[in-house]
Structure formats: structure tokens, C-alpha cells
C-alpha positions as CSV (number, residue, x, y, z in Angstrom):
1,M,-90.7,11.9,28.8
2,V,-92.7,12.4,25.2
3,K,-95.7,14.6,25.4
4,T,-97.9,15.4,22.3
5,I,-99.7,18.5,21.9
6,K,-102.1,20.0,19.6
7,F,-102.9,23.5,20.2
8,I,-100.6,26.4,21.6
9,N,-102.3,26.9,24.6
10,E,-101.3,23.8,26.0
11,L,-97.7,25.1,26.3
12,S,-96.6,27.3,29.0
13,I,-93.3,27.9,30.8
14,E,-94.5,25.6,33.6
15,S,-94.5,22.6,30.6
16,L,-91.2,23.0,29.5
17,E,-89.3,20.2,31.4
18,A,-86.5,18.0,30.1
19,G,-88.2,16.0,27.4
20,L,-89.8,15.8,23.8
21,I,-93.1,17.7,23.2
22,L,-94.5,16.5,19.9
23,I,-96.9,18.9,17.9
24,N,-99.5,16.8,16.3
25,N,-100.4,18.7,13.2
26,C,-102.7,16.1,11.4
27,E,-102.5,15.6,7.3
28,G,-105.4,17.6,5.8
29,E,-106.4,19.4,9.0
30,R,-105.7,23.2,9.3
31,Q,-102.2,23.5,10.8
32,T,-102.9,24.1,14.7
33,I,-99.5,25.1,15.9
34,S,-96.4,26.6,13.8
35,N,-92.6,26.4,15.0
36,S,-92.6,30.3,14.6
37,D,-95.7,30.6,16.7
38,I,-93.7,28.8,19.6
39,A,-90.4,30.9,19.0
40,L,-92.7,34.1,19.5
41,L,-94.6,32.4,22.6
42,F,-91.3,31.8,24.6
43,A,-88.5,33.9,23.5
44,V,-90.3,37.1,22.4
45,D,-93.3,37.1,25.2
46,N,-91.7,35.2,28.2
47,N,-88.0,35.7,27.6
48,V,-87.2,32.5,27.6
49,P,-83.8,31.5,25.8
50,T,-84.8,29.3,22.7
51,V,-83.2,28.0,19.8
52,Y,-85.0,27.5,16.5
53,L,-83.3,24.5,15.0
54,S,-84.6,23.9,11.2
55,L,-83.4,21.1,9.1
56,E,-85.3,22.6,6.0
57,H,-85.5,26.1,6.0
58,R,-82.5,29.0,5.6
59,E,-82.1,31.4,8.7
60,D,-83.5,34.6,6.3
61,I,-86.6,32.5,5.5
62,I,-87.1,31.6,9.2
63,A,-86.4,35.4,10.0
64,R,-88.6,36.7,7.4
65,E,-91.5,34.3,8.8
66,L,-90.7,35.5,12.3
67,L,-91.3,39.3,11.4
68,K,-94.2,38.8,9.5
69,K,-95.9,36.8,12.3
70,Q,-94.4,39.7,14.8
71,F,-96.0,42.4,12.1
72,A,-99.5,40.6,11.9
73,R,-99.8,40.5,16.1
74,Y,-99.6,44.4,15.8
75,T,-101.2,45.2,12.8
76,N,-104.2,44.3,10.8
77,N,-102.7,46.3,8.0
78,F,-99.6,44.6,7.1
79,T,-99.6,45.1,3.5
80,E,-100.2,49.0,3.9
81,L,-98.3,50.0,6.5
82,S,-97.5,53.2,4.7
83,S,-101.1,54.1,5.1
84,S,-101.0,52.9,9.1
85,S,-101.7,55.8,12.1
86,Q,-99.0,56.6,13.9
87,E,-100.2,54.6,16.7
88,E,-100.1,51.6,14.7
89,M,-96.3,52.4,13.1
90,D,-95.4,52.6,17.1
91,R,-96.6,49.6,18.0
92,V,-95.3,47.7,14.9
93,E,-91.8,49.2,15.7
94,D,-92.2,48.1,19.4
95,G,-93.0,44.6,18.2
96,I,-90.0,44.5,16.2
97,I,-87.7,46.0,19.0
98,R,-88.9,43.3,21.0
99,L,-88.2,40.3,18.3
100,S,-84.6,41.9,17.8
101,K,-83.8,41.7,21.3
102,A,-85.6,38.5,22.3
103,P,-83.2,35.5,23.2
104,L,-84.0,33.6,20.3
105,Y,-81.2,31.9,18.5
106,I,-81.9,30.5,14.7
107,V,-79.9,27.2,13.7
108,N,-79.9,26.0,9.9
109,H,-78.3,22.7,9.3
110,P,-79.9,20.8,6.3
111,N,-80.4,17.3,6.7
112,P,-78.2,16.4,9.6
113,S,-78.6,13.2,11.9
114,I,-79.7,13.2,15.5
115,D,-76.1,12.9,16.6
116,T,-75.2,16.0,14.3
117,M,-78.1,17.9,15.9
118,H,-77.0,16.6,19.1
119,T,-73.6,18.3,18.8
120,I,-75.2,21.4,17.4
121,A,-77.5,21.9,20.7
122,K,-74.4,20.7,23.2
123,K,-72.6,23.7,21.5
124,V,-75.5,26.2,21.5
125,I,-76.0,25.5,25.5
126,S,-72.4,26.1,26.2
127,E,-72.1,29.1,24.7
128,K,-76.0,30.6,24.9
129,G,-77.4,28.6,27.6
130,P,-80.8,27.7,26.4
131,R,-83.2,25.1,27.8
132,L,-85.7,25.0,24.6
133,F,-85.1,23.7,21.3
134,V,-87.8,23.9,18.6
135,I,-87.0,21.8,15.9
136,D,-88.4,22.6,12.2
137,G,-88.4,19.7,9.8
138,I,-88.1,16.0,12.0
139,S,-89.9,14.6,8.9
140,L,-86.8,14.7,7.0
141,L,-84.8,12.9,9.5
142,D,-83.6,9.4,8.1
143,E,-83.3,7.5,11.4
144,D,-84.7,4.4,12.6
145,N,-86.7,5.6,15.6
146,P,-86.2,9.2,15.5
147,I,-88.7,9.9,18.3
148,Q,-86.9,7.9,20.7
149,L,-83.6,9.2,19.8
150,L,-84.8,12.9,20.0
151,E,-86.2,12.0,23.8
152,A,-83.1,10.7,24.7
153,M,-81.6,13.6,23.3
154,A,-83.8,15.8,25.7
155,T,-83.0,13.8,28.8
156,D,-79.2,13.7,28.0
157,L,-79.1,17.5,27.7
158,N,-81.9,18.4,30.1
159,V,-83.4,20.6,27.7
160,T,-87.3,20.5,26.0
161,L,-87.3,19.6,22.6
162,I,-90.5,20.7,20.7
163,A,-90.8,19.2,17.4
164,G,-93.9,19.2,14.9
165,R,-95.0,15.7,13.3
166,T,-97.8,14.9,10.8
167,K,-99.9,11.9,11.2
């Protein structure tokens, strides 16, 4: 099953069935959903074991983006934390702790094939047991029919794959 969504409120725990969910971010439009938003929604907010598989960014860049987003959820004063109130600092600390304890696994593999991603996913599933994979950078896949191959991978592994694409 391939489902296309445009807004994050279209995602819920109930929407996580085996198959492929494509995020339809159109060129020229403001991005409606980011992979880090999805990771935070499921892993941090709902404690769903989630793998963030990036085909283009290193783990440290992804971690930095997740941390910035988590900070922004708890403070309006991200750049001036030193002048924040104790209450705001406590909220930020709680957010960092929630992120650090979340069942979120970041995997970086620059420019793999779908077969390689399938192998990586099998290994992570056997070790960590996640049922949700957020894939960053599918536009970098050099495959014929990548959507059909990703759908087949999701079905074979009995997982939900969420991937962004640009029209």
C-alpha cells in the first residue's frame, strides 16, 4: 500500500500499517513535513521505536536538527538560553531528557541501493525491533521504480516506511 500525505496531522499511531507513506512536499512550497518532525512525533511523543535512515546526512547533523527542533518545542528563546528563566530551562532540560530516552535510532548510509537499505533494515529490526522507518533522501536513489521497490520492502519487512519526495 502506498499512501501520500502532505501535513503532519495526517499521521498518527493508527496510520502506521505495513506499507509506504510518501510525504508530498511540492517544489516552491514551504516544506510541510520534515523527517525530524516525524521522528519527534513518533519516537519522542509516542514512544514508537523509530529508525531514521538518512541517505544524505551524517548522524551528527541529524542529531543536531532533532535537538534544535526539540529545543524549539520548549522555548521561544533558543539563541538566548543563558537569559532564560529557570522554568524555561527546566522545560528545555525535560525535552532533552525525553529526546535522549526516546526509542530513536539514527542510521546513515550514503547513497545505498534499496537492496542495501533492505539489508540494513533487517539487521536493525532483529536488534531493536522497530516497525517505523523514516527515510531521508529518496531522491538520491538511482533505481528504476524506487517507489514500488520501497513498497515491496515495507511489505516484506512488515514495517511502515515514511519517505519524502518532491514533485
